[in-house]
N, C-alpha and C positions, 0 to 999 in steps of 0.2 A: 592326191599327195601321199607318198609312202609315209609311214610311221617313222619317226627319228630313231635311230639307234640308242639304247640306254646304255650307260655306262657300265662296262665290264665287270667293275667290282661290286656292282649292285647285282647283276645276273649270277657270279659268283657266290655272293651270299644266299640269294634265292634256291641255286642248285646245291649249296652245303644243306639248306633246311630240307629241302626235298630229300636229298639222299639220305639224312639223319631219318626221317620218319618213314622213309620207303625201307631201309634196313631193318630197323628197329621194330616198325610195324610188321615184319614178316612173322614174329612171334605170336600175335594176337591173330594173324590170318590162319597161321599153321594150327593153332588150337582151337579155330572155328571149324577147320576141315576135320581135326581129329572129333569133335564132338558130333559132326555128321555122320562120321564111320562108325562110331559108338553106338549112335541112335539107331543105326539099322542093324547094329550085330545081335547076337543072341546071347550077350553076357548080361547077367543079371546079379543081383545083391552084392556080396564081398567081392565077387571077380570083377565087377563092373567098376567098384569104388577103386579096387586097387588098380586096375588097368588106367581108369581116368586119373587117378592121384600121379601114378607114374608118368604118363604122358605130358601133364600138366608140369610137374617139377622138372622134367626133363628139357622141355621148351623155355621154361623160364631161365634154367641153369644158362642154357645156351644163348638165349637173347642178352644175357647180363654179360657173358663172355664177347659178344658181338659189341655191345656197350663199351665195354673197356677197350676193345681195339679202337672203336672210333674216337675215343679219348687219347688213346696212344699211352695207356696205363696198365699196369698189371699183367705182364707177360706171363708169370708164373700163375697168378690168379685164373687167368684164361685159361690155361691148361688143367688146372684143378677143377674148374667150373666144366669144362667140356668132359673131362674123365668122369665125373660125377652124372653129368647128363647121360653118358654113354651106359653106365652102370644102372641108371633108372630106367633106359629103354630096354635093357635086357630083363631086368626083373619085370617090367610090365609085359614085355612080349611071353616071357615064361609064364606068367599069371594067365595070358590069354591062352596060352597054347594047352592049359590044363582043361580048357572047356572046348577045346575044338581047333581047328587051324587059325593061324594068325591071318588077319586081315589087313587091309590096306592103312590102317590107322596110323602106322610107324612111317610111312614112305616119306612125307613133308619133314617131320623132325630128323630123320636121316639125312635129308638134304641140309638141313641148316647145319647138323654136325660135320658134313662134309665141307660145308663152305667155311666154317670156322677152322677146321684143320688146315685147308688149303691157305687162309690168312696168318697161318705162323710163318709161311716162307715169303722171302722178298719178292717183290712185284715180278721179276722176270722168270721166277720159279713157280708162280702160283697156280699157272695154267697146267702144269704137269702134275702138281700137287692135286689140284682138283680132278683131274682125268684118274689118277689113282684111286682117290678116295671114292669117286662114284664106282668105278670098276671093283673097288673091294666090297662096297655096300652091295652092289647088283649081284656080285658073284655069291655072296653068302646068301641072297635071297634066293637065286637059283638053286643052291646046294641044299638049302633047308626045305626048299619046295619039293625036290626029289626025294627028301627022308618024309615028306607028308606033314611037314610042320607049318609050311606057307600054302595058302590058296592060291588056285591060278588067278583069280581076281587080284588078289595082293602083288603078284608079279607083274601084271600088267599096269598096275599103279604105281609100282616102285620104278619101274622102267621109265614112265612118265615123270613124276613128281621127282625123283632123287636129283637127275641132271637139272631139270627145271628150275626147281627153288636154289640149288647151290650156285648155279651158273648166274642167276639173277642177281643174287647177293654180291658175288664177286665183281660183276660185270659192273654193276652199279656204284659199288666204291671205286674201280678201277676208272669210270668214265668222271667221277668227281676230281680223283688224283689228276688226271690229264688235264682237266679244266684249271686246276688250281696251278699245276706247272705252267702252263700257258699264261695264267694271269702273271706269274712271276716274272716269265721270259718278257712280257710286254713291259712290265716295271723296270726291268734289266735295260731293256731296248730304249727307254726313255730316259735313263740315267746315262747311258752311253751316249745318246744324241746330244746331251747337255753337256758332258764331259767332251766330247768332240768340238761342239763349239767354244768349250773354254780354253782348249788347245789350241784353236785357231785363231781366237782372240791373242792369247800369249803368243803365238808365234809372229802374229801381226805386229805387235807392240815390239817384240825383241828387233824385227827387221827394221822398224821404223826408228826406233831411239838408240839403236846399237850404232849405227853411224853418226848420229848427231852427236850423240857423247863422245865417241871418239875422236870426233873432228874439233869439238869444244876442248877435250884435252890437250890434243896437240896444239892446237891455237894458243891455249893458256900457257903451256909450257914455253913455246917460243916467244911469247910475251914477256913471260918472267926472265928470260936469257936477255932481253934486249932492252929492258927498263932502263939499265944503267949505259948501254952502249948507245942505242937509237932509239931516244923515248918517242919520235914521231912514229916510227914504225911499229914500236911497243903498242903505242894509243891505237893504229890502226888495227893491229891484231884483237886487241880488246873489244874495238867495235864490232869486228867480225864475229868474236865470240858471243857478243851481244845478239847480234841478229840470228847466229845459229841457235841461240838460246830461246829465242822468242819463237824459231821454226820449230824446234824441239816441242815446246809448250803447245803449240797450235796443234803439232801433229798428235800430241797425247790427247788432246781435248778430242779431237777428231776420233781416234780409236777408242776413247772410253765412250763417246756417245754412238760407236758403231756407225761413223759419217764419214769415213774415208772413201776414197774414190773407187765405189763399186757401182755397176749398174744396176738397176732395178730388176730387170729380168734376172740377173746373176742371185739376186736376194731370193727372189721368187722361188727358183730353181733351189736355192739352198733350202729355205723354208719348207718346201714340198719334201725333199729328201728326209729332213729331220723329223717331220711330221709321219712319213711312212714308215721309217724304222721305227717311230714310236708306237704303231699300230692305228694311227689316225688315218682317217680316209680324206683327202686334201682334193678340194676343186681350186684350180689356179688358172689365171689367164694362159691362153695360148702364146702369147706374145706380148711384152709391154711396149707402150707406145714411145715414140723418138722423143725425148725430152733433154733439156739442157742439163749441165752437169748438177747444178745445186739443186735442182727439182727431183732428179733421180736420187740425190744423196738424202734428201729428207723423206721421200717415200720409201726408200729402202731402210732407212732406218726405223720407220714405222713397222714395216713388215717384220724386220728383226725383232723389235722390242716385243710385237704382238706374240711371234712364233715362241720367244724364250719365255715369256709369261704364261702361256697355255700349256707348254711342257712342265714347268715347274710348279704352279699353282692350280692346275686344274687336273681334271681326268676326263679329256675329252675324246670321242669317238669319230667326230667329223668336224672339219673347218673349211672355211670357203674364204677366198681371196678375190676381190673384184677391183678391176680399174675402170672408172667412168670420166670420160671427157666431157666437160660441159662448157661449150664458148672457150674462155680464156683459162679454166681452172680444171684441174685434175685431181681425183678424189679416189682414194685407196680405202676399201673397207677391209676388214678381216673379222669374220664371226665365227666364233666356236661354241660347241656346248660342253656340259660337263663342269661349269664355272661354278666355284665354291660361293658362299654368300659374301658380299662386298665387306671388306674390313677396313676401308680408308684408301687414300690414294698413295700409291708408292712412288719412289724417286725417280724410277724410269718413265712414267707418265709426266710426271712435272716437267722433267728435263725434255720430253718430246713437246709437250705444249710450248715450252719457252722457245725452241728452236722454230717451230712453226710459226709462232707469234712475230718472231724476230724477221720472217720471210713473207709476212703478210698472210699467212695461213690461220687454219684453225684445226685443232684435235679435238673429237668429242668421242666419249664411250659410255655405253648405255648397259646397264644389269636388267634382263627379263628373265626371271626365274633361274634356269640354269646356263642360258645363253648370254655371252659377253660378246658386245661389237665395238671394235676400236675404229674409227673412222677419221681421217686426216685429208684436209682439202688445202691446196697450194696452188697459186696462180702460176700460171706458165709464162715464161719469159716473152716479152714482146717481140715479134719479129721486126726485121728493120722496115722502115717507113719507106714506102716508094712515093712519091709526089705523083698524084692524079692530073690528069689532062686537064685544062681549064675548062673545055667544055663539058667535062662529066659531071653528071648531078649526084649530089650523096645519097647514098641509099641506107635503107633501114638496117638496122644489123639485126640478124636472128640467129638465136642461140644454136649452136650446132652441139649434138649429144651423140659421143661415140663411147659404146661399150665393148671391151675387148671379149673376145671368145674365149670360152674356158674349156678345160681338159680336166678329167677326174685322174688322181694319183692315189692308189691303193697301196 
């Protein structure tokens, strides 16, 4: 069995941690490479201490600037730290040049400076800024190499390290930013799906009750005008008002319960569209069985309630809807992952259980880790009885089990 997908919010937190330690961990990695270069150089005594101190301070200041960028703080301090880091690099390189040609100890710190410079700009302009920063650093190295200040090895190391270090930092931050924007878009899609369902509910309620209330108003006006002229007709009009009010109350209860004349297949397709728009992988039956109207209403209500609950209260990545017919009963099961810890029974599930009980069915729900299962079973309407011939012998009933084939919706 393939592993279940993990909630995207958890993955985003893990990516954030990884990105932070990757970007900030560049500083210690660069210092380690600088130590290796200094260990193999000809510097000794005061020159070695001066160059080592300069490269350490430069890397620490640049790492602090990257940390400020990560937390979205101190744009002015970042530029100050960057400038001081550049000054320490120049001082250290000058001290190294007194003892001979400058080696590749400054290549990786220069890559960090180029990355920090590119991060000053907006995301759409960072690639160009990074290109200019790398070009400026490598151009300076080539020019100084022509003057005899840089060794040939330093030029090769700079060509390799400056673009690599700077691009790694900028691309890692860009990758996390894209992942965060995708997570925000997923949350927005879920909110839009819920809002769309609310608008559909409001429209259905308006369509149903608007006509009923208008008819009640007209009938009441007619009865008020006839109460002194034709009491019998006025009484008839008031009886009509009473019937209309009962019908309106019944329609309101059906709409509030999500229990109006909607086919089970339509409810499953609507749930699949809502889950798909929220970024949830939905597996639903290819086709719903042919059932009587009351049974379809109850099962459609269960699918709608389960879909609304998992969008509003969970962070699912996968959901499964199944329909099983066993003898004279139909069972619809909705399972999803990413469910929060149970905090009590909601009004929706209570209403659902009451309606199924009235129809002779049952509603069960189970919480297993982050998986939530809602299952509703309702008896099918009995088919019309056909009298058997006298000579026919009674047969023993054999349970029949049918499972609707499924399809995946992404």
